[in-house]
C-alpha positions as CSV (number, residue, x, y, z in Angstrom):
1,X,-16.1,-53.2,-59.2
2,X,-18.5,-52.2,-62.0
3,X,-20.9,-49.5,-61.0
4,X,-23.7,-51.6,-62.1
5,X,-22.8,-53.8,-59.2
6,X,-22.6,-51.2,-56.6
7,X,-25.4,-51.8,-54.2
8,X,-25.8,-48.6,-52.6
9,X,-25.7,-46.9,-56.0
10,X,-28.6,-49.2,-57.2
11,X,-30.6,-48.7,-54.1
12,X,-30.0,-45.0,-53.9
13,X,-31.2,-44.4,-57.6
14,X,-34.2,-46.4,-57.3
15,X,-35.2,-44.5,-54.3
16,X,-34.5,-41.2,-55.8
17,X,-36.4,-42.0,-59.0
18,X,-39.4,-43.2,-56.8
19,X,-39.3,-40.1,-54.7
20,X,-39.2,-37.8,-57.8
21,X,-42.2,-39.8,-59.3
22,X,-44.2,-39.6,-56.0
23,X,-43.5,-35.9,-55.9
24,X,-44.6,-35.4,-59.5
25,X,-47.8,-37.3,-58.8
26,X,-48.5,-35.3,-55.7
27,X,-47.7,-31.9,-57.6
28,X,-50.2,-32.9,-60.4
29,X,-52.9,-33.3,-57.6
30,X,-52.7,-29.7,-56.9
31,X,-53.5,-28.4,-60.5
32,X,-54.1,-25.0,-59.8
33,X,-51.0,-24.1,-57.9
34,X,-49.0,-27.0,-58.4
35,X,-45.4,-27.0,-56.6
36,X,-46.4,-23.5,-55.3
37,X,-49.3,-24.9,-53.1
38,X,-48.2,-25.0,-49.5
39,X,-49.7,-28.3,-49.0
40,X,-47.3,-29.5,-51.7
41,X,-44.5,-28.0,-50.2
42,X,-45.2,-29.5,-46.8
43,X,-45.6,-33.0,-48.5
44,X,-42.3,-32.5,-50.4
45,X,-40.5,-31.4,-47.2
46,X,-41.6,-34.5,-45.4
47,X,-41.2,-36.9,-48.0
48,X,-37.5,-35.9,-48.6
49,X,-36.8,-35.8,-45.0
50,X,-38.0,-39.2,-44.3
51,X,-36.5,-40.8,-47.5
52,X,-33.0,-39.1,-46.7
53,X,-33.3,-40.5,-43.1
54,X,-34.3,-43.9,-44.2
55,X,-31.7,-44.3,-46.8
56,X,-29.0,-43.3,-44.3
57,X,-30.3,-45.6,-41.7
58,X,-30.3,-48.6,-44.2
59,X,-26.8,-47.8,-45.7
60,X,-25.5,-47.6,-41.8
61,X,-27.3,-51.2,-41.3
62,X,-25.9,-52.6,-44.5
63,X,-22.4,-51.2,-43.4
64,X,-22.7,-52.8,-40.0
65,X,-23.1,-56.2,-41.5
66,X,-20.1,-55.7,-43.7
67,X,-21.9,-55.4,-47.2
68,X,-21.1,-51.5,-47.6
69,X,-18.4,-49.1,-46.6
70,X,-18.4,-45.3,-46.5
71,X,-16.7,-43.7,-49.5
72,X,-13.4,-41.8,-48.9
73,X,-14.8,-38.6,-49.9
74,X,-17.6,-36.4,-48.2
75,X,-20.9,-37.2,-49.7
76,X,-24.5,-37.3,-48.4
77,X,-27.7,-38.6,-49.9
78,X,-29.3,-34.9,-49.8
79,X,-26.7,-33.9,-52.5
80,X,-28.2,-35.8,-55.3
81,X,-27.0,-38.1,-58.1
82,X,-23.1,-37.9,-58.8
83,X,-20.9,-40.0,-61.1
84,X,-18.7,-42.5,-59.7
85,X,-19.1,-45.9,-57.8
86,X,-21.3,-44.4,-55.1
87,X,-23.7,-42.7,-57.6
88,X,-24.1,-39.9,-54.6
89,X,-25.1,-42.4,-51.9
90,X,-21.9,-41.9,-49.8
91,X,-21.2,-45.8,-49.7
92,X,-19.6,-48.5,-51.8
93,X,-19.6,-52.2,-51.7
94,X,-17.1,-53.5,-49.1
95,X,-14.2,-55.7,-50.4
96,X,-16.0,-58.6,-48.6
97,X,-19.1,-58.1,-50.5
98,X,-17.1,-57.4,-53.8
99,X,-15.3,-60.8,-53.5
100,X,-18.7,-62.5,-52.9
101,X,-19.9,-60.9,-56.2
102,X,-16.9,-62.0,-58.1
103,X,-17.2,-65.6,-56.7
104,X,-20.9,-65.7,-57.8
105,X,-20.2,-64.5,-61.3
106,X,-17.2,-66.9,-61.7
107,X,-19.5,-69.9,-60.8
108,X,-21.8,-68.6,-63.7
109,X,-24.6,-67.0,-61.4
110,X,-25.9,-63.7,-62.6
C-alpha cells in the first residue's frame, strides 16, 4: 500500500509535528535560557513521555480491532521518523484494512 495511505505513519507524523511545535512554543516562553531552563527540560520530558505512551496505546488499540499490525522489524516511536511504510511508528496497515482502502478507491471514494 502507498505510504500516503499508511494510517500509523499519518498519525505518527502528525503527532510528532504537533509535539515539535508545542516544544518550540514552550522553549520560546523561556526567552533568557530557552531549552537550558530546567522548567523547559521538565516540560519536554513530560510531554515526550506522555506523547510516546499515548501513541503506543493508540496503535495497540488499532491493532486489537484489526486496522494495524506491527512491522516485522524492531521499531519504537521514541526513535523518530524513518523511511518506509511505518514512518517510524512500528505499525503498518493490516491486510484487511488495505483491502478496505482498495475497495473504496475502486468505488471512486477518496
